C-alpha positions as CSV (number, residue, x, y, z in Angstrom):
1,M,-45.1,-13.9,-4.9
2,A,-47.8,-11.5,-6.0
3,T,-46.8,-10.4,-9.4
4,R,-47.8,-7.4,-11.9
5,F,-47.6,-6.7,-15.6
6,L,-44.4,-4.7,-16.5
7,T,-44.9,-1.0,-17.9
8,E,-43.1,0.3,-20.9
9,G,-41.3,2.7,-18.1
10,D,-40.5,-0.4,-16.0
11,M,-39.1,-2.0,-18.9
12,R,-36.7,0.4,-19.4
13,F,-35.0,-0.7,-16.0
14,I,-34.6,-4.1,-16.9
15,P,-32.1,-6.0,-19.1
16,A,-33.6,-8.1,-22.4
17,I,-33.8,-11.6,-22.4
18,G,-30.3,-12.6,-23.5
19,D,-28.3,-10.2,-21.7
20,T,-25.7,-11.2,-19.8
21,L,-25.7,-9.2,-16.0
22,L,-21.7,-8.7,-15.0
23,D,-20.1,-11.1,-17.6
24,R,-22.1,-14.1,-15.0
25,Y,-26.1,-13.9,-14.8
26,Y,-27.2,-14.6,-18.4
27,V,-31.0,-13.7,-18.6
28,E,-33.3,-16.3,-19.7
29,E,-36.8,-15.5,-18.1
30,I,-38.7,-12.1,-16.8
31,F,-40.6,-13.5,-14.3
32,G,-42.4,-10.2,-13.7
33,A,-42.6,-7.4,-10.9
34,S,-43.7,-6.6,-7.4
35,G,-43.4,-3.5,-5.8
36,E,-40.1,-1.6,-6.8
37,T,-37.9,-4.6,-8.2
38,A,-38.0,-7.3,-10.9
39,I,-37.7,-10.9,-10.6
40,L,-35.4,-12.5,-13.1
41,R,-34.6,-16.2,-13.8
42,C,-30.6,-16.2,-14.8
43,L,-28.2,-18.8,-15.8
44,D,-24.8,-18.3,-13.6
45,T,-22.5,-19.2,-15.9
46,R,-19.7,-19.8,-13.7
47,L,-21.4,-22.4,-11.8
48,D,-23.8,-23.4,-14.4
49,V,-26.9,-23.4,-11.8
50,Q,-30.0,-21.0,-12.3
51,G,-30.6,-18.7,-9.9
52,V,-33.2,-15.7,-9.3
53,V,-32.0,-12.3,-10.0
54,K,-34.3,-9.7,-7.7
55,M,-33.2,-6.3,-9.7
56,L,-34.0,-3.3,-8.1
57,M,-35.8,-1.1,-10.9
58,G,-35.7,2.8,-10.6
59,D,-33.6,5.8,-12.2
60,P,-30.4,5.8,-10.7
61,D,-30.3,9.9,-10.7
62,D,-33.7,10.1,-9.1
63,P,-32.8,11.5,-5.7
64,F,-33.8,9.0,-3.6
65,F,-32.7,6.1,-5.3
66,P,-29.3,6.0,-3.2
67,E,-31.5,5.7,0.0
68,R,-33.9,2.9,-2.1
69,R,-30.6,1.2,-3.0
70,E,-29.2,1.2,0.6
71,R,-32.1,-0.2,1.9
72,F,-32.0,-3.3,-1.0
73,L,-28.8,-3.8,0.0
74,A,-28.9,-4.0,3.6
75,S,-32.1,-5.9,3.4
76,A,-30.0,-8.5,1.0
77,R,-27.2,-8.6,3.4
78,V,-29.0,-9.5,6.2
79,Q,-30.9,-12.7,4.6
80,A,-27.5,-13.3,3.3
81,R,-26.4,-14.1,6.5
82,L,-29.0,-16.3,8.0
83,N,-28.9,-19.8,7.1
84,H,-31.4,-21.8,7.8
85,P,-33.2,-24.3,5.7
86,N,-36.3,-22.5,6.0
87,I,-34.5,-19.3,4.6
88,V,-34.4,-18.7,1.0
89,H,-30.5,-18.5,0.4
90,I,-28.8,-15.3,-1.1
91,T,-25.7,-16.3,-3.2
92,N,-24.5,-13.1,-4.3
93,V,-25.3,-9.1,-4.2
94,E,-23.9,-6.6,-6.9
95,S,-24.0,-3.0,-6.4
96,R,-23.1,-0.8,-9.8
97,P,-23.9,2.5,-10.6
98,Q,-26.3,1.6,-13.4
99,M,-27.2,-2.0,-11.7
100,T,-28.0,-3.0,-8.4
101,F,-29.3,-7.0,-7.5
102,S,-29.3,-10.3,-5.3
103,V,-29.1,-13.7,-6.5
104,M,-31.0,-16.0,-4.7
105,E,-31.4,-19.7,-4.9
106,M,-33.8,-21.1,-7.9
107,L,-36.7,-22.5,-6.1
108,H,-39.6,-24.3,-7.8
109,G,-43.1,-23.8,-6.7
110,V,-45.8,-21.3,-5.8
111,T,-46.2,-18.7,-3.0
112,L,-47.8,-19.7,0.3
113,G,-51.2,-17.3,-0.8
114,Q,-50.8,-18.7,-4.1
115,H,-51.1,-22.4,-2.8
116,V,-54.1,-21.5,-0.5
117,S,-56.2,-18.7,-2.6
118,D,-55.2,-18.7,-6.1
119,L,-54.9,-22.8,-6.6
120,N,-57.8,-23.1,-3.1
121,V,-56.1,-25.7,-1.8
122,T,-57.0,-26.5,2.1
123,L,-54.7,-27.6,4.3
124,T,-55.3,-30.0,7.3
125,S,-54.3,-29.2,10.8
126,K,-51.4,-31.5,10.5
127,E,-49.8,-29.4,7.2
128,V,-50.5,-26.4,8.4
129,I,-48.4,-27.0,12.1
130,E,-45.7,-28.6,9.6
131,I,-45.4,-25.8,7.7
132,F,-45.8,-23.4,10.4
133,I,-43.3,-25.4,12.5
134,S,-40.7,-24.3,10.2
135,I,-41.2,-20.9,9.2
136,I,-41.6,-20.1,12.9
137,D,-38.4,-21.5,13.6
138,A,-36.5,-20.0,11.0
139,V,-37.7,-16.7,12.3
140,S,-37.0,-17.2,15.6
141,M,-34.0,-18.1,14.5
142,A,-33.4,-15.0,13.3
143,H,-35.0,-13.1,16.1
144,A,-32.1,-14.9,18.3
145,G,-29.6,-13.1,15.9
146,D,-31.6,-9.7,16.4
147,V,-33.1,-9.9,13.3
148,L,-36.6,-8.9,12.5
149,H,-38.4,-9.8,9.3
150,R,-41.1,-7.3,9.8
151,Y,-42.9,-7.6,6.4
152,M,-44.3,-11.7,6.5
153,N,-47.2,-12.3,4.3
154,P,-48.4,-14.8,2.6
155,S,-46.3,-13.8,-0.7
156,N,-43.0,-14.1,1.6
157,V,-43.6,-17.4,1.4
158,I,-42.6,-20.1,-1.5
159,L,-43.9,-23.4,-1.0
160,N,-40.4,-25.0,-2.9
161,Q,-41.3,-28.4,-4.2
162,Q,-38.7,-31.0,-3.5
163,G,-40.1,-34.3,-4.3
164,D,-43.9,-35.0,-3.2
165,R,-43.3,-32.5,-0.3
166,L,-43.3,-29.1,-0.1
167,S,-41.1,-26.7,2.3
168,P,-41.6,-23.1,2.8
169,R,-38.6,-20.4,2.2
170,I,-39.0,-17.4,3.8
171,L,-38.4,-14.4,1.5
172,N,-37.4,-10.6,2.0
173,F,-36.1,-10.6,5.6
174,A,-35.2,-7.1,7.5
175,A,-37.3,-5.3,5.2
176,S,-38.0,-1.9,5.1
177,R,-41.2,-0.2,3.4
178,F,-43.7,2.9,3.5
179,S,-47.1,1.6,5.0
180,P,-49.4,3.7,3.3
181,D,-48.0,2.7,0.1
182,L,-48.3,-1.2,1.0
183,D,-51.1,-3.2,-0.9
184,P,-54.3,-3.5,0.8
185,V,-55.1,-6.8,-0.2
186,H,-51.9,-8.8,0.1
187,A,-49.9,-6.9,2.4
188,L,-51.7,-4.8,5.1
189,P,-54.0,-7.1,6.3
190,Y,-51.0,-8.9,8.2
191,L,-49.1,-5.7,9.0
192,A,-49.1,-5.1,12.8
193,P,-51.1,-2.6,14.4
194,E,-47.9,-0.4,15.3
195,Q,-46.5,-1.0,11.9
196,L,-49.5,0.3,10.1
197,F,-48.5,3.7,11.3
198,D,-44.8,3.5,11.4
199,F,-43.7,0.3,8.8
200,D,-40.1,0.8,11.3
201,D,-41.6,0.6,14.4
202,A,-41.5,-3.6,14.6
203,T,-40.6,-5.6,17.3
204,V,-40.6,-9.7,17.3
205,Q,-44.5,-9.5,18.4
206,S,-44.8,-7.8,15.0
207,D,-43.6,-10.5,13.7
208,I,-45.9,-13.1,15.6
209,F,-48.9,-10.7,14.7
210,S,-48.0,-11.7,11.1
211,I,-47.4,-15.2,11.3
212,C,-50.6,-15.8,13.2
213,A,-52.9,-13.7,10.5
214,M,-51.0,-16.2,8.1
215,I,-52.5,-19.2,10.4
216,Y,-55.7,-17.8,10.0
217,Q,-55.3,-17.3,6.4
218,V,-54.9,-20.8,5.6
219,F,-57.8,-22.1,7.0
220,T,-59.9,-19.5,6.2
221,H,-58.9,-18.5,2.7
222,R,-59.5,-15.1,3.9
223,P,-57.4,-12.7,6.4
224,P,-58.5,-12.0,9.4
225,L,-59.0,-8.0,8.3
226,Q,-59.7,-6.8,4.9
227,F,-60.5,-3.2,3.8
228,D,-59.8,-1.4,0.2
229,T,-57.9,1.0,1.5
230,Y,-55.3,2.3,4.2
231,E,-56.8,4.9,5.8
232,E,-59.9,2.0,6.5
233,Y,-57.0,0.2,8.7
234,V,-56.3,3.8,10.3
235,E,-59.7,3.7,11.3
236,F,-60.5,0.5,12.2
237,Y,-57.0,0.2,14.6
238,H,-57.6,4.0,15.8
239,G,-61.1,3.5,16.8
240,G,-60.0,0.6,19.2
241,G,-60.9,-2.2,16.9
242,E,-59.9,-5.9,17.7
243,I,-59.9,-9.0,15.6
244,T,-63.0,-11.2,17.0
245,Y,-64.1,-13.2,14.4
246,Y,-62.9,-16.8,14.2
247,P,-65.3,-19.1,11.5
248,D,-65.8,-22.5,12.1
249,A,-63.1,-23.1,9.6
250,I,-60.7,-22.7,12.0
251,P,-60.4,-25.7,14.8
252,G,-61.2,-24.9,17.9
253,N,-57.4,-26.0,19.6
254,F,-56.1,-23.2,16.9
255,V,-58.4,-20.1,18.0
256,P,-56.5,-19.4,21.3
257,L,-53.3,-19.5,19.4
258,I,-54.4,-17.2,16.9
259,Q,-55.9,-14.9,19.0
260,S,-52.9,-14.4,21.4
261,G,-50.9,-13.7,18.3
262,L,-53.5,-11.4,16.8
263,R,-53.7,-8.5,20.2
264,V,-53.9,-4.9,18.7
265,D,-51.3,-4.4,22.0
266,P,-48.1,-6.0,21.9
267,A,-47.6,-7.4,25.3
268,Q,-50.6,-9.0,25.1
269,R,-49.3,-11.3,22.3
270,F,-46.9,-14.1,22.5
271,A,-43.5,-12.8,24.3
272,S,-41.0,-14.6,21.9
273,A,-41.3,-16.7,18.6
274,S,-39.7,-19.6,20.6
275,Q,-43.1,-19.7,22.8
276,L,-45.3,-19.2,19.7
277,L,-43.3,-22.5,18.5
278,A,-43.9,-24.3,21.3
279,E,-47.4,-23.9,21.8
280,L,-47.8,-24.7,17.9
281,K,-45.9,-28.1,19.1
282,R,-48.2,-28.9,21.2
283,L,-51.3,-28.7,19.1
284,G,-49.3,-31.3,17.2
285,K,-48.3,-33.7,19.7
286,R,-51.4,-35.9,18.7
287,F,-49.4,-36.0,14.9
288,T,-46.8,-38.1,13.9
289,L,-44.4,-34.8,12.4
290,S,-41.8,-35.2,10.1
291,A,-38.3,-35.9,11.7
292,N,-39.5,-35.7,15.2
293,L,-39.5,-38.5,18.1
294,T,-43.0,-38.3,19.7
295,V,-41.7,-38.1,23.0
296,E,-41.0,-34.9,24.5
297,A,-36.9,-33.9,26.4
298,P,-37.3,-34.3,30.4
299,K,-36.8,-31.6,31.6
300,T,-33.2,-32.5,33.8
301,Y,-31.6,-32.5,30.2
302,A,-31.9,-29.0,29.4
303,P,-29.2,-27.6,26.8
304,G,-25.5,-27.1,28.3
305,T,-26.1,-29.5,31.2
306,L,-24.6,-32.2,30.2
307,R,-20.8,-32.9,31.0
308,A,-17.9,-33.8,28.9
309,N,-17.1,-37.7,29.2
310,T,-15.7,-38.6,32.1
311,N,-12.3,-40.7,32.7
312,A,-14.2,-43.6,33.6
313,S,-16.7,-43.9,30.9
314,V,-14.3,-43.1,28.3
315,E,-11.6,-45.6,29.5
316,A,-14.6,-48.5,30.0
317,D,-16.1,-47.7,26.9
318,V,-13.6,-46.0,24.2
319,R,-10.6,-48.2,25.7
320,W,-7.7,-45.3,25.5
321,S,-7.3,-42.9,28.3
322,A,-5.3,-39.3,28.7
323,A,-1.9,-40.9,29.5
324,G,-2.3,-43.3,26.3
325,L,-3.8,-40.3,23.8
326,P,-0.4,-39.7,21.3
327,P,0.7,-36.0,21.4
328,V,0.5,-34.1,18.0
329,R,3.9,-34.8,16.7
330,K,3.5,-38.2,14.9
331,R,3.6,-37.3,10.9
332,T,0.7,-38.1,8.8
333,G,-0.2,-37.1,5.5
334,S,0.9,-37.1,1.9
335,F,4.4,-36.3,2.6
336,Q,7.0,-37.5,5.3
337,V,9.7,-34.0,5.7
338,P,12.0,-33.2,8.2
339,A,11.3,-30.2,10.1
340,E,13.6,-28.2,7.8
341,A,11.8,-28.7,4.6
342,V,9.0,-26.8,5.8
343,Q,9.3,-23.3,4.4
344,L,6.8,-21.0,6.3
345,P,6.1,-17.4,5.0
346,E,8.3,-15.2,5.0
347,A,6.1,-13.0,7.7
348,L,6.1,-15.9,9.7
349,T,9.6,-16.6,10.1
350,K,10.3,-13.5,12.7
351,H,7.4,-15.0,15.1
352,Y,7.8,-18.6,15.1
353,R,10.2,-21.4,14.2
354,V,9.3,-24.9,12.9
355,E,9.8,-28.1,15.3
356,Q,8.1,-30.8,13.6
357,A,5.8,-31.1,10.2
358,V,2.4,-32.5,11.1
359,F,0.5,-32.9,8.1
360,L,1.4,-31.5,4.5
361,S,-1.1,-32.3,1.4
362,N,-0.9,-29.9,-1.8
363,N,-0.8,-26.6,-0.3
364,N,-2.3,-27.0,3.2
365,N,0.5,-26.8,6.0
366,V,0.3,-28.2,9.3
367,S,3.2,-27.6,11.7
368,L,4.3,-27.5,15.7
369,V,6.0,-24.5,15.6
370,Q,8.0,-23.1,18.5
371,S,6.9,-19.2,19.4
372,L,10.4,-16.8,19.1
373,D,8.4,-14.5,21.5
374,Q,9.9,-14.7,25.1
375,E,6.7,-13.2,26.7
376,A,4.5,-15.8,25.0
377,G,6.9,-18.5,24.5
378,G,6.2,-22.0,23.6
379,T,4.9,-24.4,21.4
380,F,1.7,-23.9,18.9
381,V,0.3,-25.3,15.9
382,L,0.3,-23.6,12.9
383,K,-1.7,-23.8,9.9
384,Y,-1.5,-22.0,6.4
385,I,-2.4,-22.6,2.8
386,D,1.0,-22.2,0.9
387,H,-0.2,-19.5,-3.0
388,P,-3.8,-20.1,-1.9
389,S,-6.7,-19.1,-4.4
390,D,-8.8,-16.2,-4.2
391,P,-11.7,-18.1,-3.2
392,Q,-9.7,-20.7,-0.9
393,R,-7.8,-17.5,1.1
394,E,-11.8,-15.8,1.6
395,A,-12.7,-19.3,2.7
396,F,-10.1,-19.9,5.2
397,L,-9.8,-16.8,7.0
398,E,-13.7,-16.3,7.0
399,G,-13.6,-19.7,8.6
400,A,-11.0,-19.0,11.0
401,R,-13.0,-15.9,11.9
402,R,-15.9,-18.1,12.8
403,S,-14.0,-20.5,14.8
404,K,-12.5,-17.6,16.8
405,L,-16.1,-16.0,17.2
406,L,-17.5,-19.1,18.0
407,A,-15.4,-20.6,20.3
408,E,-15.9,-17.8,22.9
409,H,-19.8,-19.1,23.3
410,T,-18.7,-22.8,23.6
411,P,-15.9,-25.0,24.4
412,Y,-17.0,-27.5,21.9
413,I,-15.3,-25.8,18.6
414,Q,-11.9,-25.1,18.2
415,D,-9.9,-22.1,19.3
416,V,-8.2,-19.9,17.1
417,L,-5.1,-17.9,19.2
418,V,-4.2,-16.0,16.4
419,I,-5.1,-15.1,12.6
420,Y,-2.3,-14.1,10.0
421,P,-4.6,-12.5,7.3
422,E,-1.7,-11.9,4.8
423,S,-0.3,-15.3,5.3
424,C,-3.4,-17.0,5.3
425,A,-2.4,-18.9,8.3
426,I,-3.9,-19.2,11.9
427,V,-1.9,-20.3,15.3
428,T,-4.0,-22.5,17.8
429,A,-3.3,-24.1,20.9
430,N,-0.7,-27.7,21.0
431,T,-3.3,-30.0,22.9
432,V,-2.9,-33.5,23.4
433,R,-5.8,-34.7,20.6
434,K,-7.0,-37.6,18.7
435,S,-9.3,-37.6,15.8
436,L,-12.4,-39.1,14.9
437,A,-10.6,-40.6,12.2
438,Q,-7.6,-42.1,14.3
439,C,-10.1,-43.6,16.8
440,M,-11.7,-45.3,14.0
441,A,-8.8,-46.9,12.4
442,N,-7.6,-47.8,15.9
443,N,-10.7,-50.3,15.9
444,V,-12.3,-47.9,18.5
445,V,-15.8,-48.0,18.1
446,L,-17.9,-45.8,20.6
447,S,-20.4,-47.1,22.8
448,D,-24.5,-46.4,22.6
449,K,-24.8,-44.4,25.5
450,V,-20.8,-42.2,25.0
451,A,-21.7,-41.8,20.8
452,A,-24.8,-40.0,22.0
453,Q,-23.1,-38.1,24.7
454,T,-20.7,-36.9,22.5
455,F,-22.7,-36.0,20.0
456,I,-24.9,-34.1,22.2
457,L,-21.8,-32.0,22.6
458,L,-21.3,-31.8,19.0
459,G,-24.7,-30.8,18.9
460,Q,-24.6,-28.1,21.1
461,A,-21.5,-26.5,19.4
462,L,-23.7,-26.6,15.6
463,L,-26.6,-25.1,16.7
464,A,-25.0,-22.4,18.1
465,A,-23.7,-22.0,15.7
466,H,-26.3,-22.2,13.3
467,N,-28.0,-19.7,15.6
468,A,-25.4,-17.4,14.9
469,G,-26.0,-17.7,11.1
470,F,-22.9,-19.9,10.6
471,I,-22.5,-23.5,9.0
472,H,-19.6,-25.4,9.4
473,G,-19.7,-26.7,5.8
474,N,-17.2,-29.6,5.7
475,L,-18.0,-32.1,8.7
476,K,-16.0,-35.4,8.2
477,P,-14.3,-37.8,10.5
478,S,-11.0,-35.7,10.6
479,N,-12.4,-32.6,11.6
480,V,-13.8,-34.3,14.7
481,F,-11.1,-34.4,17.5
482,F,-11.0,-35.4,21.2
483,E,-8.8,-33.1,22.8
484,N,-7.8,-34.1,26.5
485,R,-8.7,-31.2,29.0
486,K,-7.4,-31.7,32.3
487,G,-7.9,-35.5,31.7
488,I,-11.6,-35.3,30.2
489,F,-12.1,-36.0,26.4
490,T,-13.9,-33.3,25.1
491,P,-15.0,-33.4,21.4
492,V,-14.4,-30.4,19.8
493,L,-15.3,-29.4,15.6
494,Y,-11.8,-28.2,13.7
495,D,-11.9,-25.9,10.3
496,F,-15.2,-24.6,10.9
497,G,-16.2,-23.2,7.7
498,Q,-13.3,-24.3,5.4
499,R,-15.4,-25.4,2.5
500,L,-14.0,-27.5,0.0
501,Y,-13.3,-25.7,-3.6
502,I,-14.0,-28.1,-6.3
503,S,-14.8,-28.5,-10.0
504,E,-15.8,-31.8,-10.7
505,P,-16.6,-34.8,-7.9
506,E,-13.6,-37.2,-9.0
507,Q,-11.6,-34.3,-7.3
508,L,-13.1,-35.5,-3.9
509,S,-11.1,-37.8,-1.2
510,P,-13.0,-41.2,-0.1
511,E,-13.1,-39.3,3.1
512,H,-15.6,-36.8,1.8
513,I,-17.9,-38.6,-0.1
514,P,-19.8,-40.4,2.6
515,F,-20.4,-37.2,4.4
516,A,-21.6,-35.0,1.1
517,A,-25.5,-34.7,1.1
518,P,-26.6,-35.9,-2.2
519,E,-28.1,-32.4,-2.9
520,L,-24.5,-30.3,-3.0
521,R,-23.6,-32.4,-6.2
522,Y,-20.2,-32.3,-4.5
523,N,-20.6,-28.5,-5.1
524,F,-19.5,-27.2,-1.5
525,Q,-20.4,-23.7,-2.0
526,H,-23.7,-24.7,-1.5
527,A,-23.4,-26.3,1.9
528,N,-26.4,-25.3,4.4
529,A,-28.2,-26.1,7.3
530,Q,-29.4,-28.9,6.1
531,T,-26.1,-30.6,4.7
532,D,-24.6,-30.0,8.0
533,I,-27.2,-31.8,9.5
534,F,-26.7,-35.2,6.9
535,A,-23.2,-34.9,7.9
536,F,-23.6,-35.2,11.1
537,G,-26.1,-38.0,11.0
538,M,-23.1,-40.0,9.0
539,L,-20.9,-39.0,11.8
540,L,-22.8,-40.2,14.4
541,N,-23.5,-43.5,12.1
542,Y,-19.4,-43.6,11.2
543,A,-18.7,-43.6,15.3
544,L,-21.2,-46.2,16.2
545,L,-20.2,-48.6,13.2
546,G,-16.5,-48.1,13.2
547,R,-16.7,-47.7,9.1
548,V,-18.6,-45.7,6.6
549,P,-21.7,-47.9,5.8
550,Y,-20.6,-48.2,2.4
551,T,-18.2,-51.2,0.8
552,S,-16.0,-49.1,-2.0
553,F,-12.5,-47.6,-0.8
554,S,-11.6,-45.6,-4.1
555,A,-13.3,-42.1,-4.6
556,G,-14.6,-43.5,-8.3
557,S,-16.4,-46.4,-6.7
558,L,-17.5,-44.5,-3.5
559,L,-19.3,-42.1,-5.9
560,R,-20.7,-44.9,-8.0
561,E,-22.2,-46.8,-4.9
562,V,-23.8,-43.6,-3.3
563,S,-25.1,-42.6,-6.8
564,A,-26.8,-45.8,-7.3
565,I,-29.1,-45.7,-3.7
566,T,-31.4,-43.1,-3.1
567,A,-31.3,-43.8,1.0
568,A,-28.2,-44.1,3.2
569,P,-27.9,-47.5,4.7
570,S,-29.3,-47.6,8.1
571,L,-27.9,-49.1,11.2
572,S,-31.0,-50.9,11.5
573,T,-29.4,-53.7,9.5
574,L,-25.6,-53.1,9.5
575,K,-25.1,-53.1,13.4
576,P,-29.1,-54.1,14.5
577,G,-27.8,-54.1,18.3
578,V,-28.0,-50.1,18.5
579,Y,-30.4,-48.4,20.0
580,G,-33.4,-48.4,18.0
581,D,-34.1,-44.8,18.6
582,L,-30.5,-43.6,17.9
583,I,-30.8,-45.5,14.9
584,R,-33.6,-43.2,14.1
585,I,-32.0,-40.2,14.7
586,I,-29.9,-41.1,12.6
587,D,-32.0,-42.2,9.6
588,W,-33.7,-38.8,9.8
589,C,-30.4,-36.9,9.8
590,T,-29.3,-38.3,7.3
591,A,-32.6,-38.4,4.7
592,F,-31.2,-38.0,0.9
593,E,-34.4,-35.7,0.4
594,P,-33.7,-32.8,2.1
595,S,-37.1,-32.1,3.1
596,Q,-37.7,-35.4,4.9
597,R,-34.5,-34.3,7.7
598,Y,-34.9,-32.6,10.7
599,A,-35.2,-29.2,10.5
600,N,-32.7,-27.7,12.6
601,F,-30.3,-29.3,15.3
602,S,-32.5,-28.0,18.3
603,D,-34.8,-30.7,17.4
604,I,-32.0,-33.3,17.2
605,L,-30.8,-32.1,20.7
606,R,-34.4,-32.7,22.4
607,D,-34.5,-36.4,20.7
608,L,-30.8,-37.0,21.8
609,Y,-31.4,-35.8,25.2
610,V,-34.4,-37.8,25.5
611,V,-32.2,-41.2,24.1
612,F,-29.0,-40.6,25.8
613,D,-31.4,-40.9,29.5
614,K,-32.7,-44.0,28.3
615,I,-29.8,-45.7,26.6
616,P,-28.4,-48.1,29.8
617,S,-25.1,-47.4,30.5
618,P,-22.4,-50.2,29.5
619,Q,-21.3,-51.5,32.8
620,N,-25.2,-51.6,33.7
621,A,-26.2,-53.1,30.2
622,S,-27.4,-56.7,30.4
């Protein structure tokens, strides 16, 4: 991020080092200021983690300040909804009469502009492709959710240092600016012509122009256009100017891509960020890119075309059929109690009568209930939290809301029929089902073919969720169920968004530990798209192996075992008979270093489609 020195006028709006903001954020360092904001390094005294506070500067009594504050908050809230490993994660937003700021994750590195220009680093074609595949994929995901960046430039991309790798993180989505006020050196060269005249006149093609201008800059160490004043940029484009100079520093195969993205007429640019991404991946086919198979998915396996498992394949490979599945009437959990001992929240007693206690653990209750509504009728599953803390209530209800929303668009996420916010309760269908954990407990191990198909369907659900800005946050075997839907066993994700609230690793159960990505440090509030990818890979490993890949059983010994290694145990040694490329997919999902994992579920699905097509069916296997 380009910085400037703070003036005495600025300083009166910025806390001093040693101050504590809102009794929580202890100011450790003032990094500097950019535009109308100041950047501070702070310690979150509640979570004991460092973060970056971006504070809106200015006099709250200024008549224009409320409008600036609303723009600042709107941008921060939009970015907070974007869950992608290459988008900076916003953890909090605060707005008080005398103080407005957002809190971001702490990153260690420099901006893309500093890396290329200040450090004078020359990137190879492979490095440019890897960096911009990540950037464009993140922007494409935002576009799918109708969010534009509008202000892409090298100062808004941080290259976060992770081990010996640099991973791009994008800042400042949904920015709002006044074009004549923008820096003619660090901002205007990357601004699309249509935004030069009106910053808010942005489209998908505007972001594409800015990204291609950045690709030009990383190769040449200069932007495609450079003037000293805003008026000179206006004069250039008003005069019908086009960017025509492409020096030899730009590899010849990149020139058509950059030219297409830098057309003055938006209609002549790439139609979407996904098109730009596909073209960049085509240029990268001759390289071995991080976490990518070198084969492309056949068109016959486009997303959404695979059906759920048929009866024949499930009976042959999983060894249970619809008739053999137990209904949800078996009592499981920490306590065995009769139905009359379950005390429903008072507000629910006029709607339901308990038939059977299904699961009781701490304050988490699941019961089969009979509806007292004569029109609705029938038996349902009721889940509620008894005396929840505020964080538990918020997570539970938000997860239920997300499940209900996502289930409208994918059949592989549990549908929530009714939400009772005051009682912290949800109602779902009483479906014949069996969890992945129950299958493994019954010595049911999925064949390579069935496992690949099952996880394609689960991957489709997670891709849809991540594209909508939602993560699961707590993937584990007891949250994956096989539901009997008209005789077809369909994998379904349960408890979407139900993150854990714990303060010590020892509070985790042995079921959670193998599926928790190492960077979580067992704080599930830091869950993101990359931690979902890790858990997804461990679940696929679990389904093929029939158990977790560790030897310990208790929570304490599991923690010690996991802490002593630097990579998840691979099926290549635990079960070498598994199809080789399926093992590679798992290994790339479960890398302990997040930058070594897949960037998103679209890449995982691309590879799973290919592998599924190649794995022989069990009855045809030799």
